[in-house]
C-alpha positions as CSV (number, residue, x, y, z in Angstrom):
1,X,-5.0,76.4,-45.1
2,X,-4.5,79.1,-42.5
3,X,-7.6,80.2,-40.7
4,X,-5.5,82.0,-38.2
5,X,-7.3,85.3,-38.9
6,X,-10.7,83.7,-38.5
7,X,-12.0,83.8,-35.0
8,X,-15.7,83.0,-34.9
9,X,-15.9,82.3,-31.2
10,X,-19.4,83.4,-30.2
11,X,-20.5,83.8,-33.8
12,X,-23.8,82.1,-33.2
13,X,-24.8,84.3,-30.3
14,X,-26.7,86.9,-32.3
15,X,-28.8,87.3,-35.5
16,X,-30.5,84.5,-37.4
17,X,-28.8,81.2,-37.3
18,X,-29.2,80.7,-41.1
19,X,-27.6,84.1,-41.8
20,X,-24.7,83.4,-39.5
21,X,-24.1,80.0,-41.2
22,X,-24.2,81.7,-44.6
23,X,-21.7,84.3,-43.5
24,X,-19.4,81.6,-42.1
25,X,-19.6,79.6,-45.3
26,X,-18.9,82.6,-47.5
27,X,-15.8,83.7,-45.6
28,X,-14.3,80.3,-45.2
29,X,-15.1,79.2,-48.7
30,X,-12.8,82.0,-50.1
31,X,-9.9,80.5,-48.1
32,X,-10.9,77.0,-49.1
33,X,-10.7,77.9,-52.8
34,X,-7.2,79.2,-52.3
35,X,-6.3,76.0,-50.5
36,X,-7.7,73.9,-53.3
37,X,-5.4,75.5,-55.8
38,X,-2.4,74.7,-53.5
39,X,-3.3,71.3,-52.3
40,X,-5.9,69.8,-54.8
41,X,-8.2,69.1,-51.9
42,X,-11.7,70.2,-53.1
43,X,-12.8,73.4,-51.5
44,X,-16.1,71.8,-50.5
45,X,-14.2,69.2,-48.4
46,X,-12.1,71.9,-46.7
47,X,-15.3,73.9,-46.0
48,X,-17.1,70.8,-44.6
49,X,-14.1,70.1,-42.3
50,X,-14.0,73.7,-41.1
51,X,-17.7,73.5,-40.3
52,X,-17.2,70.2,-38.4
53,X,-14.1,71.4,-36.5
54,X,-15.5,74.8,-35.5
55,X,-19.2,73.9,-35.0
56,X,-20.2,76.4,-37.7
57,X,-17.8,79.0,-36.3
58,X,-18.8,78.7,-32.7
59,X,-15.2,77.6,-31.8
60,X,-12.1,79.2,-33.3
61,X,-10.0,76.7,-35.3
62,X,-6.9,78.9,-35.4
63,X,-4.4,77.6,-37.9
64,X,-5.3,74.0,-37.3
65,X,-7.6,72.0,-39.6
66,X,-7.7,68.3,-40.5
67,X,-5.7,67.9,-37.3
68,X,-2.7,69.4,-39.1
69,X,-1.2,72.5,-37.7
70,X,-0.3,75.0,-40.4
71,X,3.3,76.1,-40.6
72,X,5.0,79.0,-42.3
73,X,6.0,77.0,-45.4
């Protein structure tokens, strides 16, 4: 999964917390679904890991998730 384009640094600084979490989940879930097709890792697991690693989008995760840096392959 490449979340390179997702930079949620400071996402939680404005608006309702619940709405920001919903936005984060919606955007990341689309990527997680594509990842599931390629890797057979359930999209829900990828989404949960993205939530944990980014603190609901407060910290950018770049192209690194599950402690594995995404390559160009």
